[in-house]
PDB file as gemmi writes it, atoms N, CA and C in Angstrom:
CRYST1    1.000    1.000    1.000  90.00  90.00  90.00 P 1                      
ATOM      1  N   UNK A   1     -17.372  15.783 160.791  1.00  0.00           N  
ATOM      2  CA  UNK A   1     -18.876  15.732 160.660  1.00  0.00           C  
ATOM      3  C   UNK A   1     -19.581  16.772 161.033  1.00  0.00           C  
ATOM      4  N   UNK A   2     -20.399  17.444 160.445  1.00  0.00           N  
ATOM      5  CA  UNK A   2     -21.210  18.589 160.663  1.00  0.00           C  
ATOM      6  C   UNK A   2     -22.440  18.021 161.540  1.00  0.00           C  
ATOM      7  N   UNK A   3     -22.525  18.291 162.715  1.00  0.00           N  
ATOM      8  CA  UNK A   3     -23.612  17.778 163.523  1.00  0.00           C  
ATOM      9  C   UNK A   3     -24.357  18.915 164.223  1.00  0.00           C  
ATOM     10  N   UNK A   4     -24.415  20.033 163.608  1.00  0.00           N  
ATOM     11  CA  UNK A   4     -25.216  21.112 164.124  1.00  0.00           C  
ATOM     12  C   UNK A   4     -26.843  20.912 164.289  1.00  0.00           C  
ATOM     13  N   UNK A   5     -27.307  20.229 163.446  1.00  0.00           N  
ATOM     14  CA  UNK A   5     -28.601  19.732 163.404  1.00  0.00           C  
ATOM     15  C   UNK A   5     -29.045  19.023 164.506  1.00  0.00           C  
ATOM     16  N   UNK A   6     -28.075  18.113 164.875  1.00  0.00           N  
ATOM     17  CA  UNK A   6     -28.236  16.944 165.803  1.00  0.00           C  
ATOM     18  C   UNK A   6     -28.149  17.825 167.247  1.00  0.00           C  
ATOM     19  N   UNK A   7     -27.400  18.754 167.392  1.00  0.00           N  
ATOM     20  CA  UNK A   7     -27.307  19.430 168.517  1.00  0.00           C  
ATOM     21  C   UNK A   7     -28.378  20.321 168.672  1.00  0.00           C  
ATOM     22  N   UNK A   8     -29.008  20.811 167.676  1.00  0.00           N  
ATOM     23  CA  UNK A   8     -30.128  21.760 167.856  1.00  0.00           C  
ATOM     24  C   UNK A   8     -31.430  20.949 168.304  1.00  0.00           C  
ATOM     25  N   UNK A   9     -31.518  19.584 168.020  1.00  0.00           N  
ATOM     26  CA  UNK A   9     -32.310  18.913 168.652  1.00  0.00           C  
ATOM     27  C   UNK A   9     -32.528  19.021 170.023  1.00  0.00           C  
ATOM     28  N   UNK A  10     -31.394  18.996 170.690  1.00  0.00           N  
ATOM     29  CA  UNK A  10     -31.362  19.076 172.162  1.00  0.00           C  
ATOM     30  C   UNK A  10     -31.604  20.374 172.741  1.00  0.00           C  
ATOM     31  N   UNK A  11     -31.532  21.431 171.853  1.00  0.00           N  
ATOM     32  CA  UNK A  11     -31.741  22.678 172.439  1.00  0.00           C  
ATOM     33  C   UNK A  11     -32.966  23.510 171.610  1.00  0.00           C  
ATOM     34  N   UNK A  12     -34.125  23.222 172.337  1.00  0.00           N  
ATOM     35  CA  UNK A  12     -35.387  23.642 171.991  1.00  0.00           C  
ATOM     36  C   UNK A  12     -35.409  25.275 172.070  1.00  0.00           C  
ATOM     37  N   UNK A  13     -34.692  25.828 172.895  1.00  0.00           N  
ATOM     38  CA  UNK A  13     -34.641  27.365 173.097  1.00  0.00           C  
ATOM     39  C   UNK A  13     -33.622  28.073 172.271  1.00  0.00           C  
ATOM     40  N   UNK A  14     -32.873  27.443 171.470  1.00  0.00           N  
ATOM     41  CA  UNK A  14     -31.709  27.934 170.803  1.00  0.00           C  
ATOM     42  C   UNK A  14     -31.994  29.223 170.052  1.00  0.00           C  
ATOM     43  N   UNK A  15     -33.142  29.292 169.348  1.00  0.00           N  
ATOM     44  CA  UNK A  15     -33.343  30.444 168.510  1.00  0.00           C  
ATOM     45  C   UNK A  15     -33.927  31.758 169.394  1.00  0.00           C  
ATOM     46  N   UNK A  16     -34.545  31.342 170.634  1.00  0.00           N  
ATOM     47  CA  UNK A  16     -35.023  32.500 171.557  1.00  0.00           C  
ATOM     48  C   UNK A  16     -33.780  32.943 172.131  1.00  0.00           C  
ATOM     49  N   UNK A  17     -32.822  32.031 172.423  1.00  0.00           N  
ATOM     50  CA  UNK A  17     -31.565  32.652 173.205  1.00  0.00           C  
ATOM     51  C   UNK A  17     -30.906  33.428 172.268  1.00  0.00           C  
ATOM     52  N   UNK A  18     -30.539  32.952 171.140  1.00  0.00           N  
ATOM     53  CA  UNK A  18     -29.639  33.697 170.241  1.00  0.00           C  
ATOM     54  C   UNK A  18     -30.244  34.847 169.569  1.00  0.00           C  
ATOM     55  N   UNK A  19     -31.532  35.030 169.544  1.00  0.00           N  
ATOM     56  CA  UNK A  19     -32.328  36.149 168.868  1.00  0.00           C  
ATOM     57  C   UNK A  19     -32.610  37.179 170.035  1.00  0.00           C  
ATOM     58  N   UNK A  20     -32.204  36.761 171.302  1.00  0.00           N  
ATOM     59  CA  UNK A  20     -32.544  37.568 172.373  1.00  0.00           C  
ATOM     60  C   UNK A  20     -32.132  39.106 172.306  1.00  0.00           C  
ATOM     61  N   UNK A  21     -33.229  40.039 172.439  1.00  0.00           N  
ATOM     62  CA  UNK A  21     -32.749  41.384 172.093  1.00  0.00           C  
ATOM     63  C   UNK A  21     -32.475  42.213 173.573  1.00  0.00           C  
ATOM     64  N   UNK A  22     -31.162  42.210 173.612  1.00  0.00           N  
ATOM     65  CA  UNK A  22     -30.787  42.912 174.886  1.00  0.00           C  
ATOM     66  C   UNK A  22     -30.265  44.356 174.537  1.00  0.00           C  
ATOM     67  N   UNK A  23     -30.051  45.030 175.637  1.00  0.00           N  
ATOM     68  CA  UNK A  23     -29.500  46.521 175.343  1.00  0.00           C  
ATOM     69  C   UNK A  23     -28.047  46.509 174.680  1.00  0.00           C  
ATOM     70  N   UNK A  24     -27.808  47.578 174.170  1.00  0.00           N  
ATOM     71  CA  UNK A  24     -26.490  47.745 173.385  1.00  0.00           C  
ATOM     72  C   UNK A  24     -25.359  47.405 174.545  1.00  0.00           C  
ATOM     73  N   UNK A  25     -25.648  48.135 175.533  1.00  0.00           N  
ATOM     74  CA  UNK A  25     -24.556  48.145 176.598  1.00  0.00           C  
ATOM     75  C   UNK A  25     -24.288  47.068 177.439  1.00  0.00           C  
ATOM     76  N   UNK A  26     -25.148  46.156 177.154  1.00  0.00           N  
ATOM     77  CA  UNK A  26     -25.318  44.846 178.026  1.00  0.00           C  
ATOM     78  C   UNK A  26     -24.143  43.839 177.490  1.00  0.00           C  
ATOM     79  N   UNK A  27     -23.055  44.044 178.159  1.00  0.00           N  
ATOM     80  CA  UNK A  27     -21.922  43.129 177.694  1.00  0.00           C  
ATOM     81  C   UNK A  27     -21.938  41.822 178.183  1.00  0.00           C  
ATOM     82  N   UNK A  28     -22.682  41.784 179.320  1.00  0.00           N  
ATOM     83  CA  UNK A  28     -22.937  40.290 180.075  1.00  0.00           C  
ATOM     84  C   UNK A  28     -23.616  39.346 179.144  1.00  0.00           C  
ATOM     85  N   UNK A  29     -24.834  39.900 178.534  1.00  0.00           N  
ATOM     86  CA  UNK A  29     -25.648  39.036 177.783  1.00  0.00           C  
ATOM     87  C   UNK A  29     -25.012  38.735 176.529  1.00  0.00           C  
ATOM     88  N   UNK A  30     -24.311  39.438 175.909  1.00  0.00           N  
ATOM     89  CA  UNK A  30     -23.754  39.396 174.683  1.00  0.00           C  
ATOM     90  C   UNK A  30     -22.673  38.212 174.914  1.00  0.00           C  
ATOM     91  N   UNK A  31     -21.860  38.352 175.997  1.00  0.00           N  
ATOM     92  CA  UNK A  31     -20.977  37.277 176.245  1.00  0.00           C  
ATOM     93  C   UNK A  31     -21.557  36.047 176.568  1.00  0.00           C  
ATOM     94  N   UNK A  32     -22.525  35.791 177.367  1.00  0.00           N  
ATOM     95  CA  UNK A  32     -23.212  34.589 177.780  1.00  0.00           C  
ATOM     96  C   UNK A  32     -23.796  34.066 176.477  1.00  0.00           C  
ATOM     97  N   UNK A  33     -24.384  34.661 175.359  1.00  0.00           N  
ATOM     98  CA  UNK A  33     -24.796  34.117 174.311  1.00  0.00           C  
ATOM     99  C   UNK A  33     -23.711  33.587 173.399  1.00  0.00           C  
ATOM    100  N   UNK A  34     -22.704  34.129 173.366  1.00  0.00           N  
ATOM    101  CA  UNK A  34     -21.368  33.728 172.660  1.00  0.00           C  
ATOM    102  C   UNK A  34     -20.881  32.462 173.442  1.00  0.00           C  
ATOM    103  N   UNK A  35     -20.781  32.457 174.568  1.00  0.00           N  
ATOM    104  CA  UNK A  35     -20.452  31.209 175.367  1.00  0.00           C  
ATOM    105  C   UNK A  35     -21.504  30.011 175.134  1.00  0.00           C  
ATOM    106  N   UNK A  36     -22.644  30.252 175.335  1.00  0.00           N  
ATOM    107  CA  UNK A  36     -23.511  29.400 174.842  1.00  0.00           C  
ATOM    108  C   UNK A  36     -23.313  28.766 173.345  1.00  0.00           C  
ATOM    109  N   UNK A  37     -23.328  29.612 172.451  1.00  0.00           N  
ATOM    110  CA  UNK A  37     -23.204  29.185 170.935  1.00  0.00           C  
ATOM    111  C   UNK A  37     -21.822  28.357 170.761  1.00  0.00           C  
ATOM    112  N   UNK A  38     -20.786  28.872 171.549  1.00  0.00           N  
ATOM    113  CA  UNK A  38     -19.394  28.147 171.564  1.00  0.00           C  
ATOM    114  C   UNK A  38     -19.615  26.833 171.951  1.00  0.00           C  
ATOM    115  N   UNK A  39     -20.188  26.762 173.064  1.00  0.00           N  
ATOM    116  CA  UNK A  39     -20.280  25.536 174.062  1.00  0.00           C  
ATOM    117  C   UNK A  39     -21.097  24.437 173.225  1.00  0.00           C  
ATOM    118  N   UNK A  40     -22.364  24.714 172.659  1.00  0.00           N  
ATOM    119  CA  UNK A  40     -23.238  23.787 172.156  1.00  0.00           C  
ATOM    120  C   UNK A  40     -22.574  23.281 171.047  1.00  0.00           C  
ATOM    121  N   UNK A  41     -21.768  23.990 170.182  1.00  0.00           N  
ATOM    122  CA  UNK A  41     -21.360  23.350 168.843  1.00  0.00           C  
ATOM    123  C   UNK A  41     -19.958  22.695 169.142  1.00  0.00           C  
ATOM    124  N   UNK A  42     -19.493  22.670 170.431  1.00  0.00           N  
ATOM    125  CA  UNK A  42     -18.190  22.080 170.563  1.00  0.00           C  
ATOM    126  C   UNK A  42     -18.339  20.753 171.225  1.00  0.00           C  
ATOM    127  N   UNK A  43     -19.414  20.491 171.723  1.00  0.00           N  
ATOM    128  CA  UNK A  43     -19.613  18.939 172.530  1.00  0.00           C  
ATOM    129  C   UNK A  43     -19.772  17.983 171.577  1.00  0.00           C  
ATOM    130  N   UNK A  44     -19.475  16.676 172.281  1.00  0.00           N  
ATOM    131  CA  UNK A  44     -19.588  15.513 171.538  1.00  0.00           C  
ATOM    132  C   UNK A  44     -20.921  14.943 171.930  1.00  0.00           C  
ATOM    133  N   UNK A  45     -21.768  14.830 170.832  1.00  0.00           N  
ATOM    134  CA  UNK A  45     -23.398  14.466 171.157  1.00  0.00           C  
ATOM    135  C   UNK A  45     -23.400  12.984 171.516  1.00  0.00           C  
ATOM    136  N   UNK A  46     -22.331  12.210 171.321  1.00  0.00           N  
ATOM    137  CA  UNK A  46     -22.417  10.812 171.849  1.00  0.00           C  
ATOM    138  C   UNK A  46     -22.077  10.699 173.318  1.00  0.00           C  
ATOM    139  N   UNK A  47     -21.638  11.727 173.866  1.00  0.00           N  
ATOM    140  CA  UNK A  47     -21.384  11.614 175.183  1.00  0.00           C  
ATOM    141  C   UNK A  47     -22.543  12.126 176.151  1.00  0.00           C  
ATOM    142  N   UNK A  48     -23.322  11.382 176.877  1.00  0.00           N  
ATOM    143  CA  UNK A  48     -24.482  11.443 177.518  1.00  0.00           C  
ATOM    144  C   UNK A  48     -24.417  12.679 178.450  1.00  0.00           C  
ATOM    145  N   UNK A  49     -23.300  12.602 179.154  1.00  0.00           N  
ATOM    146  CA  UNK A  49     -23.160  13.759 180.201  1.00  0.00           C  
ATOM    147  C   UNK A  49     -22.960  14.890 179.669  1.00  0.00           C  
ATOM    148  N   UNK A  50     -22.304  15.012 178.515  1.00  0.00           N  
ATOM    149  CA  UNK A  50     -22.307  16.515 177.955  1.00  0.00           C  
ATOM    150  C   UNK A  50     -23.635  16.953 177.347  1.00  0.00           C  
ATOM    151  N   UNK A  51     -24.375  16.110 176.790  1.00  0.00           N  
ATOM    152  CA  UNK A  51     -25.530  16.323 176.185  1.00  0.00           C  
ATOM    153  C   UNK A  51     -26.583  16.825 177.387  1.00  0.00           C  
ATOM    154  N   UNK A  52     -26.503  16.002 178.433  1.00  0.00           N  
ATOM    155  CA  UNK A  52     -27.454  16.567 179.585  1.00  0.00           C  
ATOM    156  C   UNK A  52     -26.994  17.888 180.087  1.00  0.00           C  
ATOM    157  N   UNK A  53     -25.710  18.345 180.153  1.00  0.00           N  
ATOM    158  CA  UNK A  53     -25.246  19.621 180.441  1.00  0.00           C  
ATOM    159  C   UNK A  53     -25.604  20.678 179.498  1.00  0.00           C  
ATOM    160  N   UNK A  54     -25.563  20.199 178.119  1.00  0.00           N  
ATOM    161  CA  UNK A  54     -26.184  21.087 177.186  1.00  0.00           C  
ATOM    162  C   UNK A  54     -27.580  21.354 177.394  1.00  0.00           C  
ATOM    163  N   UNK A  55     -28.572  20.501 177.603  1.00  0.00           N  
ATOM    164  CA  UNK A  55     -29.747  20.574 177.810  1.00  0.00           C  
ATOM    165  C   UNK A  55     -30.084  21.649 179.114  1.00  0.00           C  
ATOM    166  N   UNK A  56     -29.333  21.382 180.089  1.00  0.00           N  
ATOM    167  CA  UNK A  56     -29.493  22.100 181.173  1.00  0.00           C  
ATOM    168  C   UNK A  56     -28.992  23.559 181.033  1.00  0.00           C  
ATOM    169  N   UNK A  57     -27.920  23.803 180.296  1.00  0.00           N  
ATOM    170  CA  UNK A  57     -27.581  25.122 179.942  1.00  0.00           C  
ATOM    171  C   UNK A  57     -28.637  25.850 179.046  1.00  0.00           C  
ATOM    172  N   UNK A  58     -29.316  25.110 178.100  1.00  0.00           N  
ATOM    173  CA  UNK A  58     -30.262  25.608 177.352  1.00  0.00           C  
ATOM    174  C   UNK A  58     -31.407  26.015 178.177  1.00  0.00           C  
ATOM    175  N   UNK A  59     -31.671  25.231 179.165  1.00  0.00           N  
ATOM    176  CA  UNK A  59     -32.982  25.661 180.038  1.00  0.00           C  
ATOM    177  C   UNK A  59     -32.541  26.740 180.850  1.00  0.00           C  
ATOM    178  N   UNK A  60     -31.294  26.959 181.483  1.00  0.00           N  
ATOM    179  CA  UNK A  60     -30.903  28.016 182.332  1.00  0.00           C  
ATOM    180  C   UNK A  60     -30.852  29.356 181.536  1.00  0.00           C  
ATOM    181  N   UNK A  61     -30.443  29.343 180.234  1.00  0.00           N  
ATOM    182  CA  UNK A  61     -30.415  30.534 179.483  1.00  0.00           C  
ATOM    183  C   UNK A  61     -31.834  30.937 179.028  1.00  0.00           C  
ATOM    184  N   UNK A  62     -32.738  30.080 178.891  1.00  0.00           N  
ATOM    185  CA  UNK A  62     -34.024  30.351 178.657  1.00  0.00           C  
ATOM    186  C   UNK A  62     -34.623  30.948 179.788  1.00  0.00           C  
ATOM    187  N   UNK A  63     -34.291  30.640 181.041  1.00  0.00           N  
ATOM    188  CA  UNK A  63     -34.762  31.153 182.152  1.00  0.00           C  
ATOM    189  C   UNK A  63     -34.020  32.790 182.360  1.00  0.00           C  
ATOM    190  N   UNK A  64     -32.837  32.872 182.064  1.00  0.00           N  
ATOM    191  CA  UNK A  64     -32.071  34.164 181.861  1.00  0.00           C  
ATOM    192  C   UNK A  64     -32.887  35.177 181.112  1.00  0.00           C  
ATOM    193  N   UNK A  65     -33.391  34.429 179.802  1.00  0.00           N  
ATOM    194  CA  UNK A  65     -34.209  35.534 179.010  1.00  0.00           C  
ATOM    195  C   UNK A  65     -35.452  35.871 179.839  1.00  0.00           C  
ATOM    196  N   UNK A  66     -36.213  35.123 180.392  1.00  0.00           N  
ATOM    197  CA  UNK A  66     -37.523  35.257 180.574  1.00  0.00           C  
ATOM    198  C   UNK A  66     -37.783  35.794 182.217  1.00  0.00           C  
ATOM    199  N   UNK A  67     -36.693  35.715 183.016  1.00  0.00           N  
ATOM    200  CA  UNK A  67     -36.653  35.864 184.510  1.00  0.00           C  
ATOM    201  C   UNK A  67     -35.949  37.088 184.753  1.00  0.00           C  
ATOM    202  N   UNK A  68     -36.485  38.014 185.171  1.00  0.00           N  
ATOM    203  CA  UNK A  68     -35.556  39.437 185.206  1.00  0.00           C  
ATOM    204  C   UNK A  68     -34.826  39.219 186.437  1.00  0.00           C  
ATOM    205  N   UNK A  69     -35.370  38.589 187.451  1.00  0.00           N  
ATOM    206  CA  UNK A  69     -34.411  38.373 188.767  1.00  0.00           C  
ATOM    207  C   UNK A  69     -33.362  37.617 188.628  1.00  0.00           C  
ATOM    208  N   UNK A  70     -33.564  36.495 187.767  1.00  0.00           N  
ATOM    209  CA  UNK A  70     -32.436  35.687 187.666  1.00  0.00           C  
ATOM    210  C   UNK A  70     -31.247  36.344 186.736  1.00  0.00           C  
ATOM    211  N   UNK A  71     -31.713  37.117 185.754  1.00  0.00           N  
ATOM    212  CA  UNK A  71     -30.642  37.830 184.949  1.00  0.00           C  
ATOM    213  C   UNK A  71     -29.867  38.650 185.630  1.00  0.00           C  
ATOM    214  N   UNK A  72     -30.474  39.561 186.592  1.00  0.00           N  
ATOM    215  CA  UNK A  72     -29.591  40.322 187.381  1.00  0.00           C  
ATOM    216  C   UNK A  72     -28.833  39.527 188.285  1.00  0.00           C  
ATOM    217  N   UNK A  73     -29.383  38.644 188.993  1.00  0.00           N  
ATOM    218  CA  UNK A  73     -28.488  37.735 189.731  1.00  0.00           C  
ATOM    219  C   UNK A  73     -27.209  37.190 189.120  1.00  0.00           C  
ATOM    220  N   UNK A  74     -27.468  36.673 187.736  1.00  0.00           N  
ATOM    221  CA  UNK A  74     -26.452  36.025 187.212  1.00  0.00           C  
ATOM    222  C   UNK A  74     -25.475  37.010 186.674  1.00  0.00           C  
ATOM    223  N   UNK A  75     -25.827  38.229 186.330  1.00  0.00           N  
ATOM    224  CA  UNK A  75     -25.015  39.287 185.796  1.00  0.00           C  
ATOM    225  C   UNK A  75     -24.114  39.819 186.983  1.00  0.00           C  
ATOM    226  N   UNK A  76     -24.604  39.853 188.308  1.00  0.00           N  
ATOM    227  CA  UNK A  76     -23.869  40.244 189.181  1.00  0.00           C  
ATOM    228  C   UNK A  76     -22.834  39.248 189.872  1.00  0.00           C  
ATOM    229  N   UNK A  77     -23.276  37.939 189.599  1.00  0.00           N  
ATOM    230  CA  UNK A  77     -22.439  36.746 190.052  1.00  0.00           C  
ATOM    231  C   UNK A  77     -21.360  36.309 188.996  1.00  0.00           C  
ATOM    232  N   UNK A  78     -21.658  36.498 187.852  1.00  0.00           N  
ATOM    233  CA  UNK A  78     -20.778  36.034 186.813  1.00  0.00           C  
ATOM    234  C   UNK A  78     -19.466  36.622 186.674  1.00  0.00           C  
ATOM    235  N   UNK A  79     -19.458  38.018 187.027  1.00  0.00           N  
ATOM    236  CA  UNK A  79     -18.274  38.773 187.004  1.00  0.00           C  
ATOM    237  C   UNK A  79     -17.433  38.335 187.989  1.00  0.00           C  
ATOM    238  N   UNK A  80     -17.658  37.868 189.025  1.00  0.00           N  
ATOM    239  CA  UNK A  80     -16.977  37.434 190.244  1.00  0.00           C  
ATOM    240  C   UNK A  80     -16.223  35.920 190.297  1.00  0.00           C  
ATOM    241  N   UNK A  81     -16.646  35.334 189.118  1.00  0.00           N  
ATOM    242  CA  UNK A  81     -16.213  33.785 188.912  1.00  0.00           C  
ATOM    243  C   UNK A  81     -14.910  33.770 188.661  1.00  0.00           C  
ATOM    244  N   UNK A  82     -14.188  32.951 189.337  1.00  0.00           N  
ATOM    245  CA  UNK A  82     -12.733  32.829 188.851  1.00  0.00           C  
ATOM    246  C   UNK A  82     -12.643  31.450 188.180  1.00  0.00           C  
ATOM    247  N   UNK A  83     -11.981  31.494 187.168  1.00  0.00           N  
ATOM    248  CA  UNK A  83     -11.991  30.453 186.097  1.00  0.00           C  
ATOM    249  C   UNK A  83     -10.464  29.740 185.876  1.00  0.00           C  
ATOM    250  N   UNK A  84     -10.152  28.623 185.809  1.00  0.00           N  
ATOM    251  CA  UNK A  84      -8.881  28.053 185.680  1.00  0.00           C  
ATOM    252  C   UNK A  84      -8.494  28.336 184.158  1.00  0.00           C  
ATOM    253  N   UNK A  85      -7.174  28.306 184.027  1.00  0.00           N  
ATOM    254  CA  UNK A  85      -6.695  28.482 182.656  1.00  0.00           C  
ATOM    255  C   UNK A  85      -6.982  27.372 181.681  1.00  0.00           C  
ATOM    256  N   UNK A  86      -7.083  26.132 182.137  1.00  0.00           N  
ATOM    257  CA  UNK A  86      -7.501  25.068 181.537  1.00  0.00           C  
ATOM    258  C   UNK A  86      -8.931  24.654 181.181  1.00  0.00           C  
ATOM    259  N   UNK A  87      -9.489  24.562 180.044  1.00  0.00           N  
ATOM    260  CA  UNK A  87     -10.603  24.450 179.775  1.00  0.00           C  
ATOM    261  C   UNK A  87     -11.758  25.442 180.358  1.00  0.00           C  
ATOM    262  N   UNK A  88     -11.521  26.559 179.768  1.00  0.00           N  
ATOM    263  CA  UNK A  88     -12.063  27.884 180.094  1.00  0.00           C  
ATOM    264  C   UNK A  88     -13.581  27.785 179.983  1.00  0.00           C  
ATOM    265  N   UNK A  89     -14.123  27.440 178.767  1.00  0.00           N  
ATOM    266  CA  UNK A  89     -15.324  27.200 178.392  1.00  0.00           C  
ATOM    267  C   UNK A  89     -16.174  26.290 179.241  1.00  0.00           C  
ATOM    268  N   UNK A  90     -15.620  25.232 179.409  1.00  0.00           N  
ATOM    269  CA  UNK A  90     -16.224  24.269 180.434  1.00  0.00           C  
ATOM    270  C   UNK A  90     -16.346  24.782 181.863  1.00  0.00           C  
ATOM    271  N   UNK A  91     -15.417  25.451 182.163  1.00  0.00           N  
ATOM    272  CA  UNK A  91     -15.472  25.966 183.658  1.00  0.00           C  
ATOM    273  C   UNK A  91     -16.524  27.109 183.835  1.00  0.00           C  
ATOM    274  N   UNK A  92     -16.552  27.928 182.634  1.00  0.00           N  
ATOM    275  CA  UNK A  92     -17.686  28.959 182.725  1.00  0.00           C  
ATOM    276  C   UNK A  92     -18.916  28.431 182.601  1.00  0.00           C  
ATOM    277  N   UNK A  93     -19.277  27.301 181.920  1.00  0.00           N  
ATOM    278  CA  UNK A  93     -20.646  26.717 181.714  1.00  0.00           C  
ATOM    279  C   UNK A  93     -20.891  26.135 183.003  1.00  0.00           C  
ATOM    280  N   UNK A  94     -19.886  25.431 183.685  1.00  0.00           N  
ATOM    281  CA  UNK A  94     -20.285  24.950 185.053  1.00  0.00           C  
ATOM    282  C   UNK A  94     -20.623  26.023 185.986  1.00  0.00           C  
ATOM    283  N   UNK A  95     -19.750  27.039 185.971  1.00  0.00           N  
ATOM    284  CA  UNK A  95     -20.215  28.238 186.778  1.00  0.00           C  
ATOM    285  C   UNK A  95     -21.412  28.836 186.677  1.00  0.00           C  
ATOM    286  N   UNK A  96     -21.999  28.803 185.447  1.00  0.00           N  
ATOM    287  CA  UNK A  96     -23.318  29.456 185.161  1.00  0.00           C  
ATOM    288  C   UNK A  96     -24.420  28.457 185.607  1.00  0.00           C  
ATOM    289  N   UNK A  97     -24.071  27.077 185.616  1.00  0.00           N  
ATOM    290  CA  UNK A  97     -25.116  26.232 186.073  1.00  0.00           C  
ATOM    291  C   UNK A  97     -25.113  26.195 187.499  1.00  0.00           C  
ATOM    292  N   UNK A  98     -23.965  26.397 188.033  1.00  0.00           N  
ATOM    293  CA  UNK A  98     -23.773  26.406 189.579  1.00  0.00           C  
ATOM    294  C   UNK A  98     -24.711  27.664 190.116  1.00  0.00           C  
ATOM    295  N   UNK A  99     -24.615  28.852 189.483  1.00  0.00           N  
ATOM    296  CA  UNK A  99     -25.165  30.017 190.017  1.00  0.00           C  
ATOM    297  C   UNK A  99     -26.749  29.755 189.805  1.00  0.00           C  
ATOM    298  N   UNK A 100     -27.192  29.117 188.765  1.00  0.00           N  
ATOM    299  CA  UNK A 100     -28.560  28.834 188.543  1.00  0.00           C  
ATOM    300  C   UNK A 100     -29.115  27.937 189.627  1.00  0.00           C  
ATOM    301  N   UNK A 101     -28.309  26.849 189.960  1.00  0.00           N  
ATOM    302  CA  UNK A 101     -28.828  25.946 190.928  1.00  0.00           C  
ATOM    303  C   UNK A 101     -28.770  26.699 192.461  1.00  0.00           C  
ATOM    304  N   UNK A 102     -27.964  27.385 192.682  1.00  0.00           N  
ATOM    305  CA  UNK A 102     -28.168  28.158 193.892  1.00  0.00           C  
ATOM    306  C   UNK A 102     -29.275  29.285 193.913  1.00  0.00           C  
ATOM    307  N   UNK A 103     -29.338  29.856 192.785  1.00  0.00           N  
ATOM    308  CA  UNK A 103     -30.490  30.745 192.643  1.00  0.00           C  
ATOM    309  C   UNK A 103     -31.935  29.934 192.979  1.00  0.00           C  
ATOM    310  N   UNK A 104     -32.047  28.808 192.049  1.00  0.00           N  
ATOM    311  CA  UNK A 104     -33.343  28.017 192.266  1.00  0.00           C  
ATOM    312  C   UNK A 104     -33.397  27.422 193.827  1.00  0.00           C  
ATOM    313  N   UNK A 105     -32.209  27.093 194.338  1.00  0.00           N  
ATOM    314  CA  UNK A 105     -32.390  26.493 195.690  1.00  0.00           C  
ATOM    315  C   UNK A 105     -32.697  27.699 196.727  1.00  0.00           C  
ATOM    316  N   UNK A 106     -32.174  28.759 196.738  1.00  0.00           N  
ATOM    317  CA  UNK A 106     -32.361  29.822 197.869  1.00  0.00           C  
ATOM    318  C   UNK A 106     -33.184  30.766 197.584  1.00  0.00           C  
ATOM    319  N   UNK A 107     -33.709  30.852 196.329  1.00  0.00           N  
ATOM    320  CA  UNK A 107     -34.616  31.969 196.111  1.00  0.00           C  
ATOM    321  C   UNK A 107     -36.065  31.513 196.006  1.00  0.00           C  
ATOM    322  N   UNK A 108     -37.041  31.646 196.804  1.00  0.00           N  
ATOM    323  CA  UNK A 108     -38.223  31.502 196.811  1.00  0.00           C  
ATOM    324  C   UNK A 108     -39.110  32.722 196.798  1.00  0.00           C  
ATOM    325  N   UNK A 109     -40.087  32.677 195.827  1.00  0.00           N  
ATOM    326  CA  UNK A 109     -40.981  33.792 195.661  1.00  0.00           C  
ATOM    327  C   UNK A 109     -42.407  33.560 196.355  1.00  0.00           C  
ATOM    328  N   UNK A 110     -42.671  34.604 197.115  1.00  0.00           N  
ATOM    329  CA  UNK A 110     -43.848  34.758 197.684  1.00  0.00           C  
ATOM    330  C   UNK A 110     -45.111  34.625 196.694  1.00  0.00           C  
ATOM    331  N   UNK A 111     -45.886  33.988 196.793  1.00  0.00           N  
ATOM    332  CA  UNK A 111     -46.997  33.887 195.940  1.00  0.00           C  
ATOM    333  C   UNK A 111     -48.311  34.331 196.747  1.00  0.00           C  
ATOM    334  N   UNK A 112     -48.864  35.474 196.415  1.00  0.00           N  
ATOM    335  CA  UNK A 112     -49.877  35.918 197.338  1.00  0.00           C  
ATOM    336  C   UNK A 112     -51.052  35.901 196.471  1.00  0.00           C  
ATOM    337  N   UNK A 113     -52.297  35.307 196.746  1.00  0.00           N  
ATOM    338  CA  UNK A 113     -53.367  35.203 196.086  1.00  0.00           C  
ATOM    339  C   UNK A 113     -54.481  36.042 196.904  1.00  0.00           C  
ATOM    340  N   UNK A 114     -54.738  37.082 196.348  1.00  0.00           N  
ATOM    341  CA  UNK A 114     -55.672  37.901 197.000  1.00  0.00           C  
ATOM    342  C   UNK A 114     -57.094  37.425 196.758  1.00  0.00           C  
ATOM    343  N   UNK A 115     -57.888  37.701 197.621  1.00  0.00           N  
ATOM    344  CA  UNK A 115     -59.275  37.280 197.513  1.00  0.00           C  
ATOM    345  C   UNK A 115     -60.237  38.443 197.761  1.00  0.00           C  
ATOM    346  N   UNK A 116     -60.988  38.467 196.925  1.00  0.00           N  
ATOM    347  CA  UNK A 116     -62.138  39.571 197.129  1.00  0.00           C  
ATOM    348  C   UNK A 116     -63.273  39.089 197.862  1.00  0.00           C  
ATOM    349  N   UNK A 117     -63.718  39.831 198.695  1.00  0.00           N  
ATOM    350  CA  UNK A 117     -64.894  39.421 199.486  1.00  0.00           C  
ATOM    351  C   UNK A 117     -66.049  40.092 198.964  1.00  0.00           C  
TER     352      UNK A 117                                                      
END                                                                             
């Protein structure tokens, strides 16, 4: 059964991610988008854990597109990830989510509100 439309209901950022215009020599972005597309169309949408992970991956890659600091962090850290031979795609997705969680937890941005007197 072709459930692509069902999957896309859970991925509101799909077209923004897939149509992301990255530089030609940016191989990491190209691979991340390929991983994203492969993963979302390979999950079982009846499994709630996989759907939750799918939604989180969608949110993470949306942040990857819009947040330059996270993009550079992910590009540096994803190349050092060690992946087990079994279930490579799942391990890569878990690593991406883990990198994002670490980024969110340990990166705080100073917000400076200037006030004109």
